[in-house]
C-alpha positions in Angstrom: 2.5 0.9 -30.0 5.8 2.3 -31.2 9.0 2.4 -29.2 8.3 6.5 -29.7 4.9 6.3 -27.9 6.4 4.2 -25.0 9.1 6.7 -25.0 6.9 9.6 -24.8 4.6 7.8 -21.5 7.9 7.1 -19.5 9.1 10.9 -20.1 5.6 11.7 -18.9 5.6 9.6 -16.1 9.5 10.9 -15.1 8.1 14.2 -14.8 4.8 13.3 -12.7 6.9 11.2 -10.5 8.7 13.6 -8.4 5.7 14.6 -6.4 6.0 14.9 -2.5 3.7 12.3 -1.4 4.3 9.5 -3.1 3.3 6.5 -0.8 6.5 5.2 -0.1 8.2 2.2 -1.8 5.8 0.0 -3.3 8.5 -3.2 -2.5 10.4 -2.1 0.4 13.5 -3.7 0.9 15.8 -3.4 3.8 18.8 -0.6 3.5 21.1 0.3 5.7 20.0 4.1 5.3 16.8 3.7 6.3 16.0 7.4 4.6 16.7 6.0 1.2 14.7 3.1 -0.7 15.1 1.5 -4.2 12.8 0.7 -6.6 9.5 2.1 -7.4 7.3 4.3 -4.9 3.4 3.1 -4.4 2.3 5.9 -6.3 4.1 4.9 -9.3 3.1 0.9 -8.8 -0.3 2.4 -8.6 -0.1 4.7 -11.7 1.3 1.7 -13.7 -1.8 -0.6 -12.6 -4.0 2.4 -13.2 -2.6 2.8 -16.8 -2.9 -1.1 -17.5 -6.5 -0.7 -17.4 -7.1 2.6 -19.2 -4.3 2.5 -21.9 -5.6 3.0 -25.3 -2.8 3.0 -27.9 -5.2 5.0 -30.2 -4.9 7.9 -27.7 -2.4 10.5 -26.6 0.3 8.7 -24.1 -0.1 11.7 -22.4 -3.2 11.7 -21.5 -3.2 8.6 -20.0 0.1 8.9 -18.1 -1.6 12.2 -16.2 -4.9 10.2 -15.8 -3.2 6.9 -14.7 -1.3 9.5 -11.7 -4.5 11.6 -11.1 -6.3 7.4 -10.2 -2.7 6.8 -8.4 -3.0 10.1 -6.3 -7.1 9.3 -5.5 -5.8 5.7 -4.6 -3.5 7.2 -2.0 -6.1 9.7 -0.8 -8.5 6.7 0.0 -5.7 4.8 1.7 -4.8 7.3 3.9 -8.6 8.3 4.8 -9.3 4.4 5.7 
């Protein structure tokens, strides 16, 4: 996969990452101000794992990025239901 394709995936991921229900931090670290966290959200972590499973360099990166977040959102809903 070329650098341009990676950049396209990351651009789409950045656009989608601003959703409100993000599951909180994937790897929380103690911070003095507990209203903030550093690093990726659980939603981003789930999407990254899903992207590894479904990505195919022969298809549009945007297609897979969107699908990865759909899977991540489904995982968060299932997590809330259990």
